[in-house]
Backbone bond lengths (Angstrom), bond angles and torsions (degrees), N, CA, C in turn:
res aa  C-N    CA-C-N  psi(-1)  N-CA   C-N-CA  omega(-1)  CA-C   N-CA-C  phi
1 M - - - 1.468 - - 1.526 108.86 -
2 N 1.365 116.57 130.93 1.447 117.97 -176.87 1.524 111.58 -78.92
3 R 1.310 116.38 165.61 1.479 123.99 -173.21 1.535 110.34 -63.21
4 G 1.318 116.72 -42.23 1.464 120.56 -178.12 1.526 112.45 -61.66
5 L 1.356 116.40 -42.18 1.453 119.81 -179.97 1.516 111.60 -66.69
6 M 1.328 117.68 -37.23 1.479 121.21 178.53 1.525 110.58 -62.93
7 V 1.350 116.34 -40.14 1.459 119.71 178.53 1.526 111.69 -62.57
8 L 1.357 117.05 -42.77 1.445 121.65 179.71 1.517 111.05 -61.78
9 I 1.327 117.70 -41.89 1.475 121.69 179.50 1.492 111.41 -63.22
10 L 1.347 117.83 -42.58 1.462 121.93 -178.41 1.503 110.02 -65.27
11 V 1.337 118.59 -44.63 1.462 123.24 179.70 1.522 110.06 -61.81
12 G 1.321 115.88 -43.72 1.459 119.69 -178.59 1.517 111.75 -63.61
13 S 1.351 117.66 -40.45 1.472 121.17 -179.11 1.503 109.78 -64.81
14 V 1.328 118.84 -37.05 1.466 121.27 179.08 1.534 110.80 -65.44
15 L 1.356 116.34 -45.21 1.453 120.16 -179.75 1.507 112.87 -61.52
16 F 1.324 118.79 -44.80 1.442 123.08 -178.90 1.532 111.79 -67.92
17 S 1.340 117.19 -37.28 1.450 118.44 -178.98 1.521 109.98 -69.06
18 A 1.325 120.25 -29.64 1.471 122.39 178.11 1.525 110.56 -69.37
19 C 1.338 117.61 -27.15 1.447 120.17 -179.88 1.540 112.63 -84.00
20 S 1.343 116.58 -7.45 1.472 119.31 -174.56 1.517 113.11 -104.75
21 V 1.364 116.91 16.96 1.449 119.96 177.06 1.513 109.14 -65.44
22 K 1.319 117.16 123.04 1.474 121.75 -175.52 1.505 110.55 -90.72
23 K 1.341 115.85 131.48 1.465 120.22 176.72 1.509 110.41 -65.77
24 Q 1.312 117.78 134.63 1.456 121.54 -179.50 1.525 109.57 -66.13
25 P 1.355 118.51 124.62 1.459 120.48 -178.02 1.527 110.68 -76.63
26 L 1.341 115.12 157.67 1.444 118.81 171.65 1.510 109.46 -67.86
27 P 1.346 118.74 141.36 1.442 121.07 176.39 1.522 110.62 -71.13
28 T 1.336 116.56 154.34 1.445 120.82 175.41 1.535 108.28 -94.10
29 V 1.326 115.07 172.13 1.458 120.21 -178.77 1.556 110.41 -66.49
30 E 1.333 116.22 -20.10 1.453 119.06 -177.86 1.527 113.22 -82.20
31 Q 1.343 117.67 -6.45 1.435 120.36 -175.36 1.517 111.00 -95.96
32 N 1.333 115.68 149.44 1.462 121.68 171.63 1.524 106.19 -86.21
33 V 1.325 117.68 107.51 1.441 118.67 -165.68 1.517 114.22 -127.71
34 T 1.318 115.94 149.96 1.449 126.18 154.82 1.487 105.36 -121.24
35 V 1.338 117.11 104.94 1.467 120.06 -172.47 1.502 110.97 -65.46
36 E 1.327 116.88 131.60 1.439 121.17 178.45 1.514 109.65 -124.35
37 T 1.311 116.69 139.01 1.439 122.27 174.45 1.536 107.59 -134.53
38 N 1.339 116.50 114.18 1.453 121.52 -174.57 1.531 110.02 54.89
39 S 1.333 116.45 45.33 1.465 123.71 176.02 1.544 113.33 64.12
40 T 1.334 118.11 18.89 1.462 122.24 177.92 1.501 108.73 -118.91
41 T 1.323 119.03 122.95 1.449 119.75 -178.39 1.499 110.15 -73.92
42 V 1.356 115.11 157.56 1.465 121.05 -179.19 1.516 110.81 -53.58
43 E 1.351 117.44 -42.43 1.462 120.78 -177.37 1.539 112.01 -62.05
44 E 1.334 117.19 -23.96 1.463 120.98 -174.99 1.528 112.40 -96.21
45 R 1.317 117.38 -10.63 1.470 118.79 -174.74 1.521 112.16 -62.79
46 D 1.298 117.60 134.03 1.456 119.43 -178.33 1.526 113.38 -79.62
47 V 1.338 117.39 0.07 1.475 119.41 174.96 1.511 111.83 -80.38
48 V 1.329 118.39 -11.22 1.471 121.60 -177.73 1.508 109.37 -80.99
49 P 1.303 120.20 120.23 1.469 122.08 -179.98 1.525 111.04 -65.17
50 S 1.337 115.77 156.80 1.476 119.56 175.18 1.521 110.25 -72.62
51 Q 1.320 116.45 163.15 1.460 120.63 179.40 1.534 110.39 -63.15
52 I 1.361 117.07 -34.00 1.460 119.18 177.76 1.502 111.07 -65.43
53 E 1.326 116.67 -43.48 1.462 121.78 179.81 1.522 110.30 -63.67
54 I 1.342 117.53 -41.57 1.444 120.50 179.55 1.515 109.93 -63.23
55 G 1.324 117.18 -43.51 1.447 120.99 179.01 1.509 112.85 -59.23
56 E 1.345 116.49 -40.88 1.461 120.70 179.03 1.541 111.12 -65.38
57 R 1.322 116.97 -37.05 1.451 121.13 -176.74 1.514 113.15 -79.84
58 L 1.320 117.25 -8.78 1.486 120.15 179.48 1.516 111.07 -98.99
59 D 1.343 117.40 7.83 1.453 119.62 -178.72 1.527 113.46 -65.28
60 I 1.314 117.29 -32.61 1.454 121.77 -178.45 1.503 108.98 -81.27
61 E 1.348 117.57 114.48 1.456 121.67 179.36 1.519 109.46 -95.32
62 P 1.344 116.70 121.19 1.482 119.96 -178.45 1.538 111.23 -64.08
63 E 1.335 114.77 160.88 1.445 121.38 173.83 1.524 108.91 -74.96
64 K 1.348 116.89 149.07 1.461 120.31 179.56 1.501 111.76 -59.45
65 G 1.354 115.57 -34.15 1.462 119.69 -178.93 1.511 113.32 -67.77
66 D 1.350 116.81 -15.69 1.458 120.12 179.97 1.537 111.34 -63.05
67 F 1.315 117.25 -20.99 1.472 120.55 -175.34 1.522 113.13 -101.45
68 D 1.338 115.91 9.05 1.461 120.00 174.98 1.508 109.49 -92.47
69 W 1.347 116.71 107.26 1.451 120.47 -177.18 1.530 109.62 -101.95
70 Q 1.310 114.67 156.59 1.455 120.09 -176.86 1.520 113.36 -116.13
71 Q 1.320 117.44 -11.62 1.463 122.06 -176.77 1.506 110.37 -153.26
72 N 1.332 117.62 176.27 1.467 121.17 -176.04 1.545 110.26 -62.40
73 D 1.335 117.27 -44.39 1.443 121.99 -179.13 1.524 107.83 -137.94
74 E 1.330 117.26 117.54 1.441 121.50 -177.95 1.541 109.15 -121.96
75 V 1.319 115.66 102.27 1.480 120.89 179.95 1.507 107.99 -90.73
76 I 1.315 116.24 123.28 1.469 121.97 -174.83 1.527 112.59 -101.52
77 Q 1.316 116.76 -45.12 1.467 120.35 178.83 1.513 110.27 -156.30
78 D 1.319 117.89 161.61 1.449 123.26 176.97 1.510 110.84 -80.92
79 G 1.327 115.85 163.21 1.447 120.14 176.38 1.516 111.14 147.65
80 I 1.337 114.46 167.63 1.467 120.80 179.21 1.548 109.04 -89.01
81 V 1.317 115.80 134.41 1.463 121.42 -176.69 1.529 109.92 -76.28
82 D 1.318 115.28 131.83 1.469 121.15 176.21 1.519 110.70 -105.41
83 R 1.319 116.27 -22.77 1.480 120.37 -174.18 1.528 109.13 -158.56
84 V 1.320 116.49 138.82 1.448 123.12 175.96 1.534 107.11 -116.40
85 I 1.328 117.66 131.63 1.450 121.39 176.30 1.528 108.11 -121.94
86 V 1.329 115.20 129.36 1.480 122.12 174.92 1.508 106.97 -110.37
87 V 1.341 117.98 128.24 1.453 122.01 171.84 1.519 106.68 -110.88
88 K 1.302 115.10 107.52 1.472 119.92 -173.38 1.527 111.94 -62.64
89 S 1.328 117.26 -42.69 1.459 120.54 -176.71 1.524 112.44 -63.09
90 K 1.339 117.57 -24.91 1.453 121.53 178.34 1.538 112.19 -100.80
91 R 1.332 117.11 -2.81 1.455 122.09 -178.56 1.541 111.36 52.20
92 V 1.325 115.27 49.11 1.459 119.11 -177.07 1.518 111.24 -136.99
93 L 1.325 115.65 142.78 1.472 124.37 175.79 1.529 106.81 -118.17
94 V 1.339 116.54 124.82 1.451 122.06 -175.42 1.509 110.46 -122.17
95 L 1.350 115.90 133.59 1.478 121.86 179.27 1.522 109.10 -103.32
96 F 1.354 114.97 131.78 1.458 121.36 -179.78 1.522 109.99 -119.43
97 N 1.340 116.02 150.28 1.454 120.55 171.51 1.521 109.68 -91.07
98 K 1.324 117.12 -179.01 1.477 121.50 -174.89 1.527 112.32 -62.04
99 E 1.316 116.90 -29.37 1.471 120.44 -179.11 1.514 112.82 -82.99
100 G 1.326 117.87 -3.76 1.444 121.20 -179.18 1.516 112.57 92.41
101 G 1.307 118.70 6.56 1.457 121.25 178.55 1.520 110.90 -79.75
102 V 1.346 115.70 146.46 1.455 120.80 -179.06 1.536 109.26 -81.18
103 L 1.335 115.01 127.69 1.481 120.79 176.87 1.530 110.18 -92.92
104 S 1.327 116.86 -43.52 1.459 119.73 179.60 1.529 108.87 -163.94
105 R 1.356 113.02 162.14 1.465 121.40 177.27 1.495 108.46 -130.12
106 H 1.322 115.62 146.04 1.486 119.23 -173.74 1.540 109.40 -143.69
107 R 1.303 114.38 128.61 1.470 121.14 174.70 1.532 108.73 -71.49
108 I 1.341 116.69 140.83 1.473 119.72 -176.53 1.540 111.52 -136.51
109 S 1.308 114.63 159.11 1.475 121.30 166.92 1.536 108.61 -103.54
110 L 1.313 116.45 154.68 1.466 121.85 -178.77 1.516 110.72 -117.12
111 G 1.348 115.88 -169.55 1.472 120.64 175.68 1.529 109.86 -65.55
112 E 1.322 115.89 159.73 1.452 121.48 -176.41 1.515 112.81 -60.66
113 H 1.340 117.27 -26.47 1.485 122.55 177.51 1.508 107.12 -116.63
114 P 1.315 119.33 79.89 1.468 122.16 -167.05 1.532 115.59 -77.50
115 E 1.320 116.30 -22.26 1.479 118.49 -175.33 1.509 112.36 -71.75
116 G 1.347 118.56 133.02 1.455 122.21 175.26 1.518 112.59 86.97
117 I 1.344 115.68 169.61 1.440 121.74 -177.95 1.532 110.19 -78.89
118 K 1.317 115.29 157.78 1.466 119.62 175.56 1.520 109.23 -75.44
119 L 1.326 115.96 129.98 1.467 121.09 -177.06 1.507 112.58 -108.61
120 Q 1.326 116.83 -38.34 1.470 118.55 -171.93 1.533 111.13 -155.61
121 Q 1.302 113.99 165.81 1.468 123.29 177.31 1.516 109.15 -55.74
122 G 1.337 115.58 132.71 1.449 120.40 171.64 1.516 114.52 85.77
123 D 1.344 120.20 1.18 1.473 119.95 -178.74 1.524 112.62 -82.08
124 K 1.341 117.57 -6.14 1.461 124.76 176.37 1.534 112.22 56.87
125 K 1.355 114.78 37.40 1.450 121.32 175.16 1.544 109.23 -108.24
126 T 1.312 115.62 147.05 1.467 119.86 173.88 1.503 110.01 -86.90
127 P 1.338 119.30 130.10 1.483 120.89 -175.87 1.507 113.30 -60.24
128 E 1.307 115.89 165.41 1.455 123.62 170.47 1.517 107.32 -131.49
129 G 1.365 116.17 133.16 1.461 119.62 -178.68 1.507 111.36 150.02
130 I 1.333 115.27 -168.52 1.456 122.59 -179.59 1.526 109.25 -105.04
131 Y 1.302 117.58 125.21 1.466 123.20 -178.08 1.534 109.75 -137.17
132 T 1.301 117.65 -178.49 1.468 122.25 172.80 1.514 109.74 -135.11
133 I 1.332 114.71 160.71 1.463 121.43 175.71 1.524 107.37 -81.66
134 V 1.331 118.73 120.43 1.450 121.77 -174.54 1.519 115.69 -114.70
135 D 1.364 115.22 -10.24 1.473 117.55 176.24 1.492 108.69 -161.82
136 K 1.340 117.73 152.30 1.453 124.59 175.85 1.516 107.90 -138.35
137 R 1.343 115.28 136.57 1.451 117.93 178.12 1.525 111.13 -163.57
138 S 1.346 115.46 158.84 1.447 122.05 172.53 1.520 107.89 -73.82
139 D 1.330 115.84 153.71 1.475 119.61 -177.36 1.509 108.69 -144.58
140 P 1.345 118.41 133.52 1.453 121.36 -178.43 1.529 112.87 -68.51
141 K 1.321 118.48 -22.18 1.476 121.51 -178.40 1.502 112.38 -93.78
142 Y 1.348 117.66 -37.66 1.463 120.28 -175.23 1.533 112.43 -122.84
143 Y 1.338 118.71 23.93 1.457 124.68 174.03 1.532 111.22 70.60
144 K 1.327 118.25 -72.75 1.446 122.76 174.62 1.548 108.59 -143.11
145 E 1.321 116.52 152.26 1.471 118.25 179.04 1.523 111.03 -152.10
146 M 1.329 113.72 151.70 1.476 122.38 179.24 1.536 107.74 -121.98
147 L 1.329 114.89 119.88 1.460 121.13 -178.01 1.523 110.82 -81.72
148 I 1.347 115.73 132.89 1.448 119.01 176.12 1.532 109.77 -102.68
149 S 1.340 115.61 164.36 1.456 120.87 -171.89 1.545 114.49 -84.19
150 Y 1.316 115.69 36.26 1.470 121.09 172.47 1.534 108.60 -79.06
151 P 1.361 119.51 134.47 1.438 127.10 5.53 1.547 111.85 -88.02
152 N 1.355 116.18 144.54 1.463 118.53 173.27 1.536 109.20 -89.55
153 T 1.302 115.53 -173.98 1.476 120.10 -176.84 1.514 112.30 -56.78
154 D 1.335 116.61 -46.59 1.472 121.16 179.77 1.512 112.02 -60.03
155 D 1.344 115.81 -42.97 1.481 121.26 179.11 1.505 111.30 -61.53
156 R 1.329 116.12 -44.87 1.490 119.16 -177.47 1.540 110.56 -67.78
157 E 1.337 116.02 -40.30 1.460 118.36 -179.90 1.530 112.16 -66.11
158 R 1.317 115.12 -39.51 1.467 119.89 177.97 1.538 110.85 -63.13
159 A 1.326 115.62 -46.16 1.463 119.65 179.26 1.519 111.29 -63.69
160 K 1.310 116.83 -38.94 1.475 120.37 179.10 1.533 111.12 -61.88
161 E 1.322 116.47 -41.67 1.474 121.37 179.51 1.516 109.52 -64.84
162 M 1.332 116.29 -35.54 1.462 118.99 -179.16 1.534 112.77 -84.18
163 G 1.316 116.13 -10.75 1.463 120.22 -178.43 1.536 113.19 72.08
164 V 1.365 115.31 34.62 1.459 119.58 -179.15 1.531 110.04 -126.33
165 N 1.303 115.30 168.06 1.472 122.53 176.04 1.528 108.28 -89.98
166 P 1.340 118.86 122.89 1.471 119.53 -178.27 1.536 113.84 -69.67
167 G 1.337 118.26 -14.65 1.455 120.44 -177.65 1.522 111.05 80.22
168 G 1.317 116.13 -164.98 1.464 121.10 -177.38 1.495 110.43 177.51
169 G 1.354 115.79 -169.11 1.459 120.43 177.48 1.515 113.52 70.55
170 I 1.332 119.25 28.54 1.457 121.75 179.05 1.540 108.41 -80.87
171 T 1.308 116.22 132.10 1.473 121.27 -176.78 1.524 112.13 -134.78
172 I 1.318 114.39 164.17 1.465 121.47 159.91 1.521 104.38 -97.22
173 H 1.323 117.29 116.44 1.446 118.13 -177.66 1.520 110.35 -130.29
174 A 1.334 115.56 174.28 1.470 120.61 -178.73 1.541 109.47 -100.60
175 Q 1.307 116.86 -144.84 1.478 122.01 -169.40 1.532 113.26 -97.15
176 V 1.312 113.97 162.47 1.448 120.43 175.70 1.521 110.79 -76.24
177 P 1.346 119.38 157.41 1.474 122.03 -169.21 1.514 116.37 -51.41
178 W 1.337 118.73 -37.26 1.462 118.06 -177.11 1.552 112.35 -64.80
179 N 1.358 115.94 -18.65 1.455 118.67 -179.24 1.527 111.58 -115.07
180 W 1.327 118.09 22.83 1.457 119.67 179.17 1.535 112.29 -63.51
181 G 1.344 117.26 -24.45 1.446 120.48 177.82 1.499 114.58 -79.77
182 G 1.378 116.49 -12.42 1.438 121.40 175.74 1.499 116.62 89.58
183 S 1.347 119.59 -1.66 1.443 121.05 -176.89 1.535 113.00 -67.60
184 G 1.340 116.18 -21.21 1.478 119.53 179.74 1.496 114.33 -104.46
185 D 1.358 117.17 17.20 1.475 119.82 -176.41 1.518 112.47 -60.53
186 D 1.335 118.81 -42.80 1.457 120.03 -178.66 1.530 111.41 -62.90
187 H 1.319 116.12 -33.16 1.467 119.71 179.48 1.530 110.64 -73.16
188 T 1.335 116.50 -50.28 1.485 118.23 -176.02 1.524 112.55 -67.20
189 L 1.332 116.95 -35.72 1.444 119.85 -179.58 1.496 114.44 -76.30
190 A 1.328 116.76 -8.70 1.454 122.05 175.53 1.515 111.92 -86.93
191 H 1.355 116.08 -0.85 1.474 120.94 -177.49 1.516 110.59 -131.38
192 D 1.327 116.75 151.62 1.455 123.26 169.84 1.527 106.12 -96.52
193 W 1.314 116.52 116.80 1.482 119.18 -169.35 1.539 114.17 -137.04
194 T 1.323 118.75 0.17 1.474 119.47 -176.13 1.512 111.36 -88.38
195 N 1.333 115.13 175.73 1.480 120.59 175.95 1.528 111.82 -84.97
196 G 1.305 117.03 7.81 1.468 120.84 -177.72 1.508 112.23 136.82
197 C 1.331 116.17 -9.14 1.474 121.34 179.63 1.512 110.94 -79.47
198 M 1.332 116.37 177.11 1.462 124.18 176.01 1.516 107.15 -112.58
199 A 1.329 117.76 119.84 1.481 121.98 -175.92 1.515 110.01 -108.79
200 M 1.340 115.70 129.16 1.454 122.84 175.43 1.507 110.36 -121.76
201 T 1.316 118.55 177.73 1.464 120.86 179.47 1.517 111.70 -72.19
202 N 1.317 117.40 157.33 1.461 121.83 174.32 1.513 110.18 -63.09
203 K 1.337 117.65 -39.50 1.461 122.71 178.50 1.530 110.24 -61.60
204 G 1.327 115.65 -43.77 1.467 120.58 178.85 1.531 111.93 -65.36
205 M 1.337 115.04 -40.74 1.459 119.48 179.04 1.514 110.59 -62.24
206 D 1.348 118.02 -43.63 1.433 120.90 178.17 1.532 111.66 -60.96
207 S 1.316 117.55 -35.55 1.461 120.54 -176.83 1.527 113.29 -72.87
208 V 1.347 116.42 -20.61 1.486 118.73 -177.63 1.523 112.79 -110.47
209 W 1.319 118.06 -9.07 1.448 122.67 -170.76 1.512 112.84 -55.36
210 E 1.324 118.31 -49.11 1.456 121.45 -178.12 1.521 112.79 -81.08
211 K 1.308 117.06 -15.10 1.483 120.92 -175.45 1.535 111.96 -86.10
212 I 1.305 117.50 -18.13 1.482 120.51 -175.71 1.512 109.49 -104.95
213 P 1.361 118.93 101.44 1.445 120.44 178.59 1.531 113.05 -78.40
214 L 1.318 117.13 159.73 1.468 119.79 172.95 1.523 109.27 -59.14
215 G 1.318 115.57 142.37 1.454 119.95 -178.28 1.502 113.49 96.01
216 T 1.339 117.28 -8.98 1.455 121.70 178.66 1.536 111.45 -59.24
217 I 1.329 117.55 132.97 1.456 119.82 177.55 1.514 110.47 -73.40
218 I 1.349 116.93 137.06 1.434 121.56 171.39 1.511 108.51 -125.01
219 E 1.326 115.48 121.13 1.474 121.51 178.59 1.505 108.51 -107.03
220 I 1.326 117.44 123.15 1.440 122.62 -179.40 1.534 108.18 -109.99
221 R 1.339 114.07 116.80 1.452 120.36 -177.48 1.544 111.49 -107.11
222 E 1.294 115.07 165.00 1.482 121.17 -178.55 1.531 109.68 -62.16
């Protein structure tokens, strides 16, 4: 092999290897994780509001009727989301603006074992507590998903006392590929089927995707 051909092969291999860098996937609830995005852990991300700021933004208590939904996705008005509240017992996710007005409501599915707080990795329970949105990305399995900052301090301390792993990788995500068209929404939303995440329709996810910035507070209630 002549010298010129060897140089061409080496240059080509470098170029193709640079195009094959794989994006780091979100961890699942079954993994023992410290979530990293661009080598920065969730706890270190500057998009996470301080506890003082979170407390100030939780002063406005929504009306009970705000969580009564009538359809899978109910868009009420446009606006930027300041706060997301999930009420597990009603299987509903509600988006609020800074003034406390409802932007939209969305029917959701929960973890397979929805009753009670999440205690440890693999229990298939949806957490309860105050978190923030720390990452957003497209996903080949769930269309699109938004990672929340579970486990928080309370979750980690509880797990430590119990001697268990709290788990991680809890997201708000959309539907599996066979239902990306939405024809099976009524079926999937009638069941709790996730590993602990909150699942909404693809149509609903598209309607909120640009409205929910990183750092948005998400409160998950019983």
